[in-house]
Every structure is written in structure tokens, then in C-alpha cells.
N, C-alpha and C positions, 0 to 999 in steps of 0.2 A: 484587623486583616493582619494571623501570622506569616510569617517569612516561610511555613509552612504550609499553605496554601496557595500556594501557587506554585507551577516549576519550568521548567524551560526545555522546551521541545529542539530538539536538537536529534539529527540526524545525519548519520552514515550511510558509507557505502562501504564496499568491500573492499576497492584495488581507492576506497582513497577519493576517488570524483566526488567535487560538491553536487547533490541532488540537485536538480536542474530549478533554477528561477528559488533554489534558498542561498542566498547572501548574508546570513541576518537568523541570528535566537531568537525569537516569540515570548514573550514572557503569555503564559497564559493561568489564568486565575480556573483551582480544583472545584471554584465555582457559580461557573461558570452553564451555562447552557450547554446541550448536546448541537444546536445549533449554533452558537455564538462559536465554540472548536471547530466547525464546521468549515463556517468562515471564512473563521484566520488563516484554517490550512490552503483549504481556497484563496484566498487574497495572497496567501506562500507560493505555492508552489501548483495549484491546481487549474491556474492559467497560464500557466507556460505550460506543464505538462500537453494539458487539451488542444497546445496551438502545433503543441509537438507532434503526441498523435494525426494519426489519420485519418484527424473526424470521426475519431470513434465513439461509438456509443457501447455498454455495453452487451447490448442485442448480437454486437460484431463475434465477440465468443462464445464454444459453443458453451454446453452445459459446464458436458466434463474439466473444459476450461477451464470456466471460472469457479469448480470446487477446488482445480488445482492454485489457481491464482490466491484463491480462500483462505486457503492452506500456507503458501509460499506467506502470505499478508500474514498469518496468526505464528510465520516463524519454525513453521515443517522444513525439516530437511529434506532432500529425495525421497532419500529410501522411508522415512514415517507418513509419507506423504505415501510415494507406492506400496508403503502397511497396511496406513488403514483404508485408499480405500481399494484395493486387491488386485495392484496396476503393478505391468512391475516396473523397476530405476525408471529405463530407457524411456518408455513409457513418460513416463514422466518427463526425463530431459528433452521427449520431442514436443508434447505440446508447452512445456515452459518455451523454450522456439520460438513457435506456434503465434504463444502470449506474447513475445517480445516482442514480433516482426510483424502482430496484426496494429496492437496498443502506439508502437517508437518507442518503445519505455524499459531497456535494458536494466537497470537494477531492482533491488529485491524494495529499495527501502519510496522507488518510486513508484511499483506496485504494489507496493505498503501503501499510499498514499493512491491510488487511483484505488484502490480497491473500498479503502475510506471513503473517499468523496463521492462515488457509485455505488452504496450500500452492498458494498459485497459483506462485508462485519461489520460490523456495529462496537464502537468502538463503548463506548458505553460497559461491554463486559470485559474487565479490566482482568478477568483470571483466566484471559485466555492468548489476554495483547500480553 
């Protein structure tokens, strides 16, 4: 295997806080299966995030909140999400507040990991990530 067949997973938050449960760098082989990568993510942060959340399941957020969360995880800004979903930026901000309150996850990297682990986004579709 060549060096280009692996990459390091490094997650950073906007406010320089660490991602819950992540205090190391995990090497992931690009040839690994989708399930193997998800398992590594879950081992790295999933249990910590799930224990911090208020016994949340994807069912606890509304369909519209799931749409917002999916777009947050894909890296869209509040304005881009608003334009894409034909709602106001203020509505997006309100949904984001509700999502973070319901899930108990306050960082974008944490929300992204939650979205991956709960299959709200597919990490195989790298064109959107």
C-alpha cells in the first residue's frame, strides 16, 4: 500500500475546542469498507457524543431539522441552506438552535459526525463532502 492510500482524520472546530472524545488522530485506509470507516468514527467519538446527547435518536428531530442538519454536515452556510430550502436565514438559525438543544451537540464537527453515524449523509458521496 502506498502513502496515498491512507489519510489522517483530523476534526477541528471553529472555536478551537476539541471535538468531544477526540484527542488523537486516526489513520484510515481509503480501501477500507464504508462500515469499517464508520466503526472507527463511532469508536473515536460516537460513544462520547451519544453519551452526551439526551438519549437522542434521529426521530427526535423534525424532518426539516434533519434537512438543516444534513446541509450543515455538508458544509453549507446558513445563507446557502436558506436559499437551498427556500426559507429565511433566521429560520435556519432557529432550527440550528433547536438541533443543538435536542442533540446536546454544539459544534459543527460534532453535528457532522452525528449526521454520518445516523446515516443522514453518506460519506461515500465525497463530491458533496
